[in-house]
C-alpha angles and dihedrals in degrees: 000000000000125000126198117205119191128197141165103069124134150117117307134165120250110279093028131115139242133179120212124198133198121190123194115212130186138071143264096041147091125217117233120170118014128186149172121231130180137201124197125199095268103023138082120250108280133191113251102177141337139198134194125219088258091057101256110150136202128188139194112249090240093062101031109130093014104062129051125196121201141157144205108219095191088059097035087232131139128198136198117200107199118195132171091027117200131196089252088065092068108118145108105280117215130190123216129196130191108205135184122215125219088256089060097254120141124218134168125221134192132209122230094254133248125229119239116187122182116195120209 
């Protein structure tokens, strides 16, 4: 069983910065793709950024140049550095991890979500 624990959300003024973390815990697995998603009050859950185990990244157009995704494979931890935040960034942010077990099975897990609120 894998657990994802997120931290770092909060309230920030427009133009400010926040850093989110997502730590995967458990045993007997390796973490492949990891990603950050967000869901606003009237929106569907959308992909914000993703990163492979090799470090290849991908970003939504809306956050390109403002957000940076990274990960520490040794700690099974992923980060999202968010700069120049806008009110449109207000959402619950979720992390997702695709893991592979020692038996070769692949599963995806979600974190519990962390609220990011940007005040204008």
